[in-house]
C-alpha positions as CSV (number, residue, x, y, z in Angstrom):
1,X,-41.7,51.0,23.1
2,X,-40.1,52.8,26.1
3,X,-42.4,55.7,26.7
4,X,-43.2,57.0,30.3
5,X,-46.9,55.8,29.2
6,X,-45.5,52.3,28.1
7,X,-43.7,52.0,31.4
8,X,-47.0,52.6,33.4
9,X,-48.7,50.2,31.5
10,X,-45.8,47.8,32.2
11,X,-45.8,48.6,35.8
12,X,-49.8,47.9,36.0
13,X,-49.4,44.7,34.2
14,X,-46.7,43.6,36.6
15,X,-48.8,44.6,39.5
16,X,-51.6,42.5,38.4
17,X,-49.6,39.6,37.3
18,X,-47.3,39.5,40.5
19,X,-44.0,40.4,38.2
20,X,-41.5,42.8,38.9
21,X,-41.9,45.7,36.1
22,X,-38.4,45.4,34.8
23,X,-39.1,41.9,33.9
24,X,-42.2,42.6,31.7
25,X,-40.9,42.3,28.3
26,X,-43.1,43.2,25.3
27,X,-43.0,39.5,23.6
28,X,-44.2,38.1,27.0
29,X,-47.6,36.0,26.7
30,X,-50.2,36.3,29.2
31,X,-51.4,32.8,29.5
32,X,-48.0,31.1,28.5
33,X,-45.4,33.2,30.3
34,X,-47.7,34.6,33.1
35,X,-50.5,31.8,33.6
36,X,-53.1,34.7,34.1
37,X,-56.3,33.5,35.3
38,X,-59.6,35.0,34.0
39,X,-60.3,37.1,37.0
40,X,-56.3,38.3,36.7
41,X,-57.1,39.4,32.9
42,X,-60.4,41.0,33.6
43,X,-59.0,42.9,36.7
44,X,-56.3,43.9,34.1
45,X,-58.7,45.3,31.7
46,X,-60.4,47.2,34.1
47,X,-57.4,48.8,35.5
48,X,-55.8,49.7,32.0
49,X,-59.3,51.1,30.9
50,X,-59.5,53.2,34.1
51,X,-56.0,54.5,33.9
52,X,-55.7,55.2,30.2
53,X,-59.2,56.4,29.3
54,X,-59.9,53.3,26.9
55,X,-62.8,51.2,26.7
56,X,-61.8,48.1,25.3
57,X,-64.1,45.1,26.0
58,X,-63.2,41.5,27.4
59,X,-63.4,39.8,24.4
60,X,-61.3,42.2,22.5
61,X,-58.7,42.3,25.5
62,X,-58.4,38.8,25.2
63,X,-57.3,38.8,21.8
64,X,-54.2,40.5,22.9
65,X,-52.2,37.8,23.8
66,X,-48.6,39.7,24.5
67,X,-47.5,42.5,26.4
68,X,-46.5,44.4,22.9
69,X,-50.1,43.7,21.8
70,X,-51.4,45.6,24.9
71,X,-49.2,48.2,24.6
72,X,-50.1,49.1,21.0
73,X,-53.7,49.0,22.0
74,X,-53.2,51.4,24.9
75,X,-50.6,53.7,23.3
76,X,-52.9,54.4,20.1
């Protein structure tokens, strides 16, 4: 997925997890690859919901373990 919207989602993820956007890969896992904490995951959810007009709840968002899963959820 290499659309402009997907790139914006990756950039938002990169800002929250502290990585370069070019290093964000679809198969990356939030907990294992980024060691994302609860508050970072919550902040990421809030930013993505606000930026992309979604209303995913925190429980559903936590089920999205990879960047690719988040991309699918926000590109639908």
